[in-house]
N, C-alpha and C positions, 0 to 999 in steps of 0.2 A: 527631427528626431523621430524614430519609428515608435509605433505603439508599444512594442515589447521593451524597447530601451527606456521609454518613459515609465513603464510599469516597474522595471527593475530599479530604476533610480529611486522611486518612491518607497521601495521596500528593502533597499540595500542595508538599512540599519536594523531591520526586523530580526529578532532572535527567536529561538524556540521557547516553549514553556509559557510562563505567565504573561510576559510582555506582549505576546502575540495578540492578546485581547484588545489592544489599543490600536490595531491596524486601521488604516483608511486608504483611500486612493481609488483608482479606476476600477470599474466592475470587472470581475473575472468571468470570462466566457469560454475559455478553452484550456483544458488540462490534459496532458498526455502522461502515460506511465508505462512501465514495463519491468521485467525481471529476467534473471537468468541469462547473463551475458558472459560468455567465455572470452577472457581477455586476449587469448592467443589465437583466436579465430577471426576471420573477416566479419565485419558488422555493417553490411550495406544498408540495413534498415534505417539508419540515421537520416538518409536522404528523405525518406517518406515522413519521418518524424518532423524534420525541419519544414517540409512542405506543408504540414498541417498547421504550422504557425502557432504552437501552444504558447501560452504565457508562463505556464509552470510545467516542469517535468518532475515526475515522482519515481524514484527508484524504490522497488518493493523487495529487494533482496537478491542474493546470489549475484551481486553487482560485479563481483569477481569470483573465481573459484580458487580460493586460497588453500583450504584443506591442509593446514600445517600448524605446528606449534613454533615454527621458526619465524620470528617477526621480520627478519631480513627478507625471507622469501615472500612473505605477505606484502611487505612494503614494495618490493619489485613488481608484484602483480598489480598493485594499485597504480604504480607508475605506468605500466603498460596500458591499463584501462584508460587513464587520463590522456594518453597519447593516441588512442584510437582515432583516426582522422575524422570520422563522422561525429563522434561524441565530442571531440575537441571543437568542432565547428558549432555544435550546440552550446557548449560552455561559452564560447566567444560571442555567440549571437545575442547574449543578454537574457536568455530564458532563465527564469528562477528555478534552481535545481534543489530538490528536497530528497531525502533518502532515509530509509531504514535498512536493516540487514536481515538475512536469512542464515541458514546453517553454513553454507560454503564460504561466505565472506566473514561470518562470525568466527569460523575456524575449523569446523569438522562436520562431516555429513551427519545430519539429524541430531546435532549436538544441542545441549541445553546448559543448565547451570554448572554441570560437572566439567565443562571445558576449562582447562587450567590457565589459559592465557587470555581470558576475556578482558581483563583490565588493559593489557597491552594492545589487544585487538581493537578495543574501543578507541584508544588514542589514535591508532593508524586510520580508523574509519573517519574520525573527526578531522584529521589532517587531510585525508583524501577528498573530503567534501567541503573543505575551506571553512570549517566552523571557527568562528572568532575565538581568539585565545581566552577572552573573558566570558565566554558563553556559559550559562548555567548548565548547559548540556554536557560540557566537559567535566563537570564536577559530580554529576549524578551517576548512579549505577545502571547502565543501560542507555540505549540510544533513542528512546521514545521522545516524541516532540509534538507540538501543536502549533499551527499557523493560522492566522485569520487574514483574509484578503477582502478588499472591497469597502465601499463607503457604507455608512449606516443604512440599514434597510436592504442592502444588497451584499451582505457579507457571507463569505464561504469559509468554513473552517475545515482544515485538513489535519486530521489526527493520525500520526504515525506511531504504531505500537511496536514494542520490542518483544517478540515472542521467543527469545533465545536466552537472554542474560539470566533470567530467574526461573526458567522453565524446569519443572520436575522431570524425572526420568519417565519415558514412555513405557507402556506395557506391550510386550510382544506376544505373538502367537506361540503356542507350544504344541508341537514342534513348528519351527519356522519353515515356510515354503522355500523351495529351491530358487524361485524367481518371483519378482513382483514385491508388493508391499507386505508388511507383516505387523504393522502397529494396529492395535485394537482399542476399543473403548475401555476406559478405566474410571469407574465412579468414585474412586478414593477421594474423600473430601479434603484431604491434606495436599493433594496435587494442585499445582498452579502453573499457569502460563505466564502470568505477568508479575507475580510477587506483590507483597502488601503495599509497598510504596507506590508502585505504578498503578495499582488499583485505586488508591486514594487520589492520585493525580488525575486519573481518567474520569472519576466521578466529577471532579471540579471542572474538567474540560467539557463534559457533556452538558453542563449548566451554562456555558458561554452562549449568549444569544447569537444565532446565525440563521440565515435563510436556507442554507444547505450545509450538511455536515458529511464529510467523506472520511471514513475510517480506513486507513491503509494497514492491512495485516499481511505479513509475508506468506502466511499459509491460509488456505480457504476457510471461510467462516460457515458458509451454508452447506456445501457438499459434505455428506457424512457417510457414504457407503464404501468408498474405496479404503484400502488398507495402508495408505501412505499418511504423511503428517497432515493434520487438520484440527480445527477446534473441537470437533466431535470426539477426538481422542480423550479429552477431558470434558465430558458432558456437563458436569457441574459448573465448570468455568464458562462454558458456552451459555448455559442458562443464566449464570450470574451477569454476563454482559447484557443479555436481552432484558433481564430484570432491571439492570441499572439504566438502560435506555428508557424503559417504561417509567421508572421511579423519577428520573430527572426530567421527563417530558421532552426528551431529545427527538423532536420531529425532524422529518426530512433528512434522515440519516441513511446512508448506503455504504457498502463495503467495496473495496478493491483489494485484490490479492494476486499472488504470483505462485512460484514454486513448482508447478505441475508440468512444465515443458509442453503445455497445450493451453489453448484459450477456451473459456467456458463462461456462460452466463447462467446464474442460478437465482431462484426466487423461492422464498418460503414464508409461511405464516408463523411469525415468532411470538404471537400473542401480545404485540406491543401497540396494536391499533392500526398498523399499516404494514404492507409487505416488506420483507427484508430482501434486498437485492445484493448480489455479490458478483462483480465482474472480475474474472481472472484473466490476466495477461501473462503469458509465458510461452515460449522463450524468445528473446531478441535474436539469438543466433545459434541456438542448439535445440531444435525441436525434438519432440519425443521420438524415441527410436521406433522403427516399424514394428518390432515384435511386441511393443507395449501399447500400441495405439488402440487396441480393443479392450484394454484392461482398466476401465474407468466408469463403473456404474454411478449414476447420479439421478435420483428420482426428482430432484429439484431443478434439473436442467431445463432451460428455455432455449429451444432451437437446437442446433448441432454444435458439437465441439469442433474446434479448428486446431489442426495439428502441425501447421507449418509456422515459420518465424512470424512474429506478430508484435504489435504494441496496442495499448488501450488508449481510448480518447473519450473524454467527457465534454460535451458541448452544452452550455447553459443559455437559455433564452430568458431574457428579462423584459418585462412589460408592466406599465402602470405601477412602477415603484416596487415590484415584487418579482419573484422567480415564477416564470410561466411553465417551463418544462426543462427536463434533463434528457439529453440523448447520450446513450451509452453505446460505444462502438469498439469493435476489435478490427484493426486494420492490418493488412498483410504487408509484405516487404515492398510492394509497389504502391502502397497507400490506399488500396481498395478496401472498402468496408465489407468484411466478411461476416460479421455479426453486428446487428444494429437493433436497438430498442429505445423507443421514445417513451418517456414516463411523464405524465402530467404532474406538476408539483402538488396538485390537490390530492393525488393518490398517496402522497407521502406525509400528509398532514399530521396524523395521529390525533390525540386528544387535545394537544396544546400547540396549534399551528403558530409559526412565527408571525409577528405583527408586520404587516406591510407599511411602508412609508409612502404617502401620497406623492405622485409624480409632480414635479414643479414645472 
């Protein structure tokens, strides 16, 4: 039996939410992720994803481009997605598949809580990603979830946020530009990305012991200068999350994101005791249009932006009963690493580093 097959068998019964904290099993070493896949276009990138041999694949949104209030139309687009040859091979390979959504698979461009079919859309999402019928995730409002992988002392938590279901309306420039983004910062304290219940849930999740914590957000967390969707649209919400990470002592936490149809690595000082990293991977098969390729300021950027089809990869090095390092990569359609950053685990410790378990 292959390493991936053994891994999947041990986690086949693992559900999202609270029960994830009881996970155990082999150590997690390779996580792949991506976003923005148009279901009616070729997706040759799956060959490179499979060649990377990830144990886990994470969808970060725009998994289809539904953009409809007709649930029959949305269901058909999910069917097409599941039948994409490369993705079908990934599903059949035994790789554990996790997912959250963004605006286009939620139902409408840049949509939030006002989208009228979000209940119906959530059901189709759960069906498309084989969420068990009795999963708590089917009963909550929103698709957020948390998963814990690995044995004690080598546990990796993956938190997937829902930045759509409860999100307040965005603030637009006045007048709006003819092209490009037009969403600007809104300090209104009543505006929210996550909603009250998801915020309470997230605080509990940040207290779960883990040697590495990965927060998956459909939109960028660190980048703040462009006028498209991002956490900086609601700066109070962004500061709230940073404050919550500091309050809970959530060390060794980094972000992954999608949405932008280009790949980016960002780093900032969030005042939490260690740097905040955000690796953005987008798009799997519809890279940013040539006329928009220069339209993306980001003073937090590390290295260069990559504007062709890509996916993200996180490689973990374990030694002496603890996490030694994290390697962040963006790989192109051929599997070549076009962005690469190695981070020592010690750089992500914060004030309350996870306790190592002595090697046996």
